[in-house]
Every structure is written in structure tokens, then in C-alpha cells.
VOROVEX-579145 format. One record per residue (C-alpha): x, y, z. Coordinates in steps of 0.02 Angstrom, whole numbers, plus 50000, padded with zeros to 5 digits. Layout:
N
XYZ ...
//
This chain:
589
546544700642867 545414706942730 543544710542743 542634711242581 541314724742574 540224713242461 540054701442609 540074714242753 538434715542850 538234734442806 537004746042732 537514764642723 536174778042721 536134793842617 534894803042733 535124807742917 534034799143046 532604809943098 532994809343281 534904813543266 535334829143363 537234828243351 538534823343221 539064807143303 537314800243307 536964805643129 538564798343056 538684782443159 536944777743104 537194783142923 538844773442907 538114757442976 539004757143145 537424756743257 535594755043236 534224761843349 533134749143439 532214760543562 532524778243637 534324777343710 534614759243654 535614754043502 536154737943417 537974736743372 538404731743194 540104724243134 540954741043102 540384748243270 541024733343359 542724734343281 542954752243338 542294748043510 543474733443526 544974744343476 544474756643613 544304742743735 545994736043686 546824752943737 545854752343903 546394734443940 548224738143900 548284753044021 547274743944153 548604729844148 549974743444159 549144749744317 549094732644395 547174729644373 546524712144331 544874709844225 543344700744287 541594700844224 539964702744318 538154699844258 537124715144220 535574707544301 535824708444491 534774705244648 534064719044759 534844714344920 536594721444899 535954738044837 534684738244978 536094735745107 536964751445045 535374761845024 535554763644837 534024753644792 532974768844855 534234781544827 534284779344633 532394782344631 531684781644455 533464781644382 533614762244366 532754748244284 531924736644422 531104719944383 530444704444465 530664686144428 529364673344418 529464670444605 529224688944643 531084691844695 531734709744652 533124712644529 533894727244443 534874730444280 536474737144361 536854755244342 538524751944424 539304737644515 540174743344680 539084731744787 539444715444696 541314719144678 541374722244867 540454705944897 541604695644781 543134702144876 542334698845043 541924680744988 543714676544933 544894687645036 545174687945225 546924694245255 547984710245236 549164698645139 547884697944999 547904716444973 548174728044883 547004722544742 546304731144587 545044722744476 543934729144336 542714724644207 542004731244039 540174728344052 538524735943994 537594747144117 535794752944122 534984768944182 533234774844151 533654791344079 532134802944073 532744810843912 533934799243818 534704809843681 536204812243567 536424794043520 537764786043620 538164801543721 536734799343837 535894781943821 534904770443929 536114755943894 537974759643885 539624751343907 540794756344048 542504751244112 542304751344303 543834747044407 543894744844601 545414745744716 545434737444886 546744742945012 547104740345198 547314758945236 547194776545166 548924777445110 548614762144997 547034770044930 548044785844888 549244775544786 547904765544698 546904781544660 548464789544583 548854774244476 547094773844401 547154792244375 548814791044282 548094776744175 546624787744124 547784801444070 548714788343963 547124781443890 546374798043839 548094803943768 548194788043659 546394790443600 546804808243552 545534816043668 545804832743751 545294831743931 545164842744086 545224835244259 543964844044373 543444842844551 541764834244563 540394830244684 540304811544729 538434810344719 537694793644753 539354785644745 539944793444906 541754794844961 543014808345009 543774812844837 543054813744669 543704819744505 542964820444326 543914819544159 542904831244051 543144832743862 542874851243819 541464852043687 540034864143650 538814849243656 539374844243825 537994841643959 539154847744099 539644865344143 541344866944226 542424881344284 544284884344274 545514897844314 547124903244237 547984897644396 547514879644378 545854878044472 544524866844387 542914860144452 541134856344386 539874868744438 539104856344560 540764855444657 541204873644648 541074881344824 541014899744875 541984903645031 540944909845176 540914929045179 541994936645317 540924945145457 540634963845432 540454976745566 538734983545549 538664993445712 538225009545622 536815001945519 535115009445561 533734998045621 532724988145495 531274997645425 529784992545318 529395003345166 528065002545036 528634995144872 527124994644751 527314986444579 528974978144609 528744961044537 530594959144487 532284962644563 532534976344428 530954985444474 531304984144660 533094992044631 532355006044521 531015010344655 532285009844797 533445021544706 532025033044673 531125033044839 532405027044972 534115032144897 535735027644982 536995041245031 538535032644972 538035024244811 536495018344712 535625001944769 536044987044653 535324969844627 536634962444742 535954972444888 534314963044881 534064946244963 533034934544857 532114920744953 531834906044838 530604892844886 531014875144839 530044859044854 531044843844909 530374826544879 531294813744992 531544795244955 530064790145061 528954801144958 528714814845092 528824832745032 529674847345118 529744865945076 531444874845104 531854893045074 533534898145016 534164915945033 535294921444890 535894938644833 534664945644712 535884946844568 536004928144565 534804914344513 534714897544596 535484883844488 534314868844507 535734856844456 536794862644597 535264861544709 534974843444662 536764839144720 536634849144878 535004841344930 535284823644865 534574811344874 532974821544878 532364827944710 532184847044693 530834857344603 530294875244617 528834877744724 527144878344636 525584889244669 524864874144763 526394873744875 526124891944918 524314889444951 524674875645072 526044885245165 525404897945284 526364913645316 527234914545139 526734929945044 527314926244868 528444939044795 528724947144964 529504933045062 530754937845192 531544930645354 531074944845472 529554953445543 529404966245685 528614952345797 529944939145763 530704927445630 529634921345489 530774909145413 531764895445499 531384879345596 530944889145754 529994903445662 528144905945640 528124896245480 529334882545533 530074881645360 531894877545349 532904892845298 534624890745223 535814905145172 537014907645025 538804908945089 538894926745023 537554931345156 538834933445298 538594941445471 538464960545458 537974960445273 536504972645242 535004968445132 533314973845059 532124959245062 530264954745076 529304960945225 528034947045214 526644959345173 526024962844992 526984976744908 528134979945055 530004977345081 531144978845230 532724989345220 534304989345319 534044971045368 535674964545445 536184946045436 536644939845613 535794954645694 534014953345624 533994936145552 534944920145549 534784904145446 534724886045490 536264882545388 537174886545234 536904880045056 537894885144900 536644883344755 536734900044667 537284900544489 539104901744451 539694915644333 541194919644230 542274930744336 541894923344505 543404919844612 544164902844610 544014895744793 545874892344794 546314910244761 547044906644584 546054920344502 544374922844413 543514907544333 542894905444160 541444894344110 541534880243983 540534865743926 541184848143937 540684829443914 541114817444048 542234803543988 542904796844150 542674798344339 543784793044482 543194791244664 543994787644831 542524778744903 543364775345067 542444763045179 540644767045135 540294750645043 541484740345145 540604745045305 538894742845232 539314725345170 540494719545300 542144718645200 543454716045336 545124708045337 546354703245476 547804715645488 549614710245532 549144710245715 547704698745688 546434712445716 544904714745595 544974730745492 543804737745367 544444738345190 544544755145100 544014756344919 544184766644761 543054766244605 543574771744433 542454772944282 542684776344093 541224777843974 541734766543828 540344769043714 540224787643762 542104789243713 541764781243542 540414794243510 541554808743574 542894803443456 541624802843314 541094820643361 542874826643337 543394815943192 542264819343045 541954831842906 540424836142805 540574820142705 540764807042844 541884800642984 543804801242987 544314789143123 546064791443215 547184776443169 547164770243346 545304766543344 544864764643155 543894749243108 545224744942974 547014750342941 546684753942756 545204754242635 545534747542463 544344753142325 544244743942158 543534758542047 543854753141874 542534745241762 543614732241683 544324716641761 546064722841767 545684734641911 544954720242013 546404708441975 547674721842033 546664725542185 546544707142230 548404705942218 548604721242325 547474715742469 548414699342473 550024708742493 549264719342630 548614704142716 550304696142717 551064712642782 549844711842933 548634725642885 546814724242926 545984729142758 544264733242708 544144729442519 542694736542411 542524723142288 540774726142236 540724723842046 539114732542004 539294748142112 539854764342026 541494773342080 540464787742144 539494776942262 541094767942323 541984784842353 540454791242452 540434775542561 542304777342590 542064795042652 540594790242758 541424774542838 542954784242880 544434773042870 545844786242877 546914778842733 546124774242564 546984766442416 546014767642247 546404755242117 545714762241954 546234768541787 548144767341821 548044749441875 548794743541705 550294754641729 550524749041914 549904765941982 548604768742117 547944783442216 548364785442393 547124795442485 547344802642665 545584805942731 546254815942882 547274828442772 546244826942618 547894824242520 547804812742365 549304807342267 549764794642139 551024781242190 551734765542124 550874749442170 552404742242250 552584757442363 550874755442452 551464745142598 552884756142639 551774771342623 550564763842746 551924760542866 552684777842854 550954785742879 550534775343032 
//
């Protein structure tokens, strides 16, 4: 089929959009694939839709190979299913809520677990109906606080979400593996590098969760990996609990003056000067930093919590958000400190000579959680709850305890992998897919049960599997471009070949018309630049910007039956005979 550029709904731009932060956003807008409607919301133009449909075709083929069947749900859904699972409140400000004219609550679906579950409940009642895998490709909506980077983080985006339904955990394991394998095939076909990492399930819930991350410097996720094969995003990285240490010979805790020590560095310097150790100098890792966080729960109530971490670490608020979800997490403010009696800002500690200061049964009643590195018998310098005073030789388990453990300290390169496979390195990645073993969370909440082979009602177990369709398109664009424009991989390019009639006489157009007819007959999807009053320079610029990977230029050699064959991916240009074009295109595929 031939698409004539003179008739295509397209307007390329010479200047970058003012709000474009990344290459994919800049080039997709300039080349006429998408058009901004509002922050994080884009219209799709003919070129963009063609690429999007080609990506969807790859996904549909591999979903069919994995045994999944396609359905389609509305994006506008009622409140009740999400309320039954608790996610109406749990999503907080992250979703779009609205009311109809009768005052009933609806939302623009951020994901569809609930309604998939209810559909199967409505139609299936026996173990004989299972296993089942169904999926859709549908737009999703999330009220991102800072939509950015074009399609990479928008408020409206397209996803493929698949769901598996099984009678038992063995069935779920098989369904999960089938989808996981399909994802590997999809990303390989699309030419995307990926790393599979352990992930936190978050609001989705479930027992197993893995992300497919595309390594990229502009990625919004940090992940860790070891040479021995461990990989996880930083939210899922877990530090093993420190082994107990024998502190029988450690002297009693003692309070010392520590003036002008507003930072860990100044505290360490003063300690080495005034209170030196006999065995080695004090270091930042010998200090216990007590970080005060403010949690805001779903019902609006606020709670202060103190987390004790080694002084050579900072708290990672993203890890904290996962650990304390669904509550939101912020650093405590001056107002929080003013309202909390017993906290001496800058000198907070869990101990005093008269008893515990932190913990649910302490004088402050503030919940106190410890980093896993703060094991029993470890020895610390920390705040004495008096201005310009610190306590030394404070022993965990002997002098203070926590109400529990929480692993929210920053992860650093060189930290040990939890599975013992060596030190980890940190990298940036963009999430392109996510697979979950949901288990029975949604089936229990919504009453999805079937009769087993003994006639007994059992709760169905589920998996959920998502791919960001429009995000993948942007990720491919991030990888497939040069300084002049896009260079799409053949698998997803909007056209197989771009024919440019570049001569100023009628002969070039006559030869080009004959060529595109031949390409049409041979089954090629062709973009034909037939614009008669546009200069060759503009046509070549548009060809580079649009990014069809193979370009055939019909120009000065048309009369001799010679055309230029241009490979955008390699930059190679060569003159070939007109009758060789079809064979060359097939050979280059």
C-alpha cells in the first residue's frame, strides 16, 4: 500500500517544542507523530498510530503464543469494585475521580484487576473452566504530579495488561512463567535491551513481582545488580539482619559534651579529638542517625516515626514510601518538632539515664524502627536528647531496642547482594514491563470462587502482567535516532520504505510513480514523497526526521534507470538500478 506525503495529515517542525526534555519527546513531536494536548496528554497522529499498531501487533502475536485471549474494558469504571479491594482510598491523589449527573462515583482506570476479576466471576464457576489467561490493550490514567518526558511519564498512556486465573499455586507458577517468557520474546523482537529485577509489589499486592527495566541514563528507576546474577530495583533490595555481636566487654553508656556538631562529619571529628578509641578512629558508620519522618495515612491522620540508621547512610525517601505504603512519607518539619515533646532536634537518641526516649512504650511514645545493620551488640554514638550532648558506647539490645525493623537507607555501589553473589553496582532504568503473582488478594476481596473436582468452593489464584505500550514506543525512539531525526527499527517503522521524488522535471515523478506501483504489488508499505513544489533539501530533511529506515531517492539518474538507495540506520548510500530495488529491500529486511 502506498501513502502519498502530499495527502498525509502531517506537519513536520524545524524547532524543538519548548517543554521537551528528552530526545523521544522532541523528535516525536517534530516529526508529526504526536501532539501535546495538556501536560502528560497527547493526541496521536497517523504516523504515531502506525508505529503504535506495529508494536501492538508484536504484543498480540506473543500473547496468542502464550495462550492469552484478548478482551476490552472501558476506561471509565465505577467506584464499587475498587472500594471493595481498598484501592479507591489507597491510590490517594494518584487517580482521576469523577461523578456522574446522579452523584455516583467513577474513576478513569489506572489498572483493571478488579473488573477482570468480576468478569471471570460472572462467567465461570468450575475448575473445568480454568486455567484462563485474558488480556487487553487499553488506555490508563494516573494523575501524575509531575508529568514529564513526553510519553515516558504521562497522565494518559496505553498498556497491555494480562491476567491469569488458576485453581492452584502450581497453575499460577506455570501461567506466570508463560507470560514472563512472552515478555522476553516481545522485548527481543522490539530490539530492546532489558534487565529482569526483583520488585516491590506496591499497591498491586501479591507474593512475587519482577520488573523488566530498560537500562538508560534517563530512566526514573534505580536498580542494583551483581556480577553473580542478582538484580533488584532499589525499593526491593533488602539488607540481611546483622548477626548478633558479643558486647560483654563494652563499657556502660556515657554522655559527653559535643558542642558545635551539627553534622555527622563534625561529630566524628570532635569524637576523635576528645574521646578517641583505642583500637581505631571513630568513623561515620559508628554513629546512629535518628531520622524523623512524617507519615500521612489514608484517613488523613498523621504520625511521626523515627528510624535509626548508621550515620554514613542517608534515608532514601523512595524506599521509605514503599516500606510505609500506603501512607505517604515526608521529612518532619519544624512544626512537627514543635508539636512533639521530648525530641531535641539534632540530638535525638533512643536512650536516657532514666529510661527509653524512643519507642511505643517510651516517654515520647513515638514509634522507633531500626535499620537491619543495627544488630544486637552493635555499639554506637548517638544523640543524648540534650542540646550539644551525645551518648557514647550505646549498645543495641542492651541499652535500647526498636519497635521493629525497616530497610530504607540508601543503597550504594559495593553493598553486598542479599543472595551472596557479590557486590552490587547501581544503574538507571526505565520500566517497560511488570509481572506479578497476585495470589488470592483480589479473588478473596471480590468473591471469585469456583467448584473444585470434589465439589468444594475454592478461591481462584491470579497473576497480573503489564507492558507499557506507549512507553515502549518512546523508549525505542530514545534509542533509535541521530542528530537529524528518528531511525525506526524495521519491526516497528511506520513504513517499509520511503520513496522520494527529488527531481525537478516530470521524468523523476513518472519513474517514482512506476516504482511505488511495483513496490505496492510486491507487498511493501510505502511512503511516497510526491510533493511537486517542495525542494529536495526539505524532502531529505523530512525523510531524516520521520525515520523510515530505508529510503529510495528517484532523482537525476531516473532517465538512466538509476536510483539512490539510502540506509538510514547505517548511513550508507549507493546507486542501484531501478529494477534492483525490490530485491534490495527484501535482502535488507
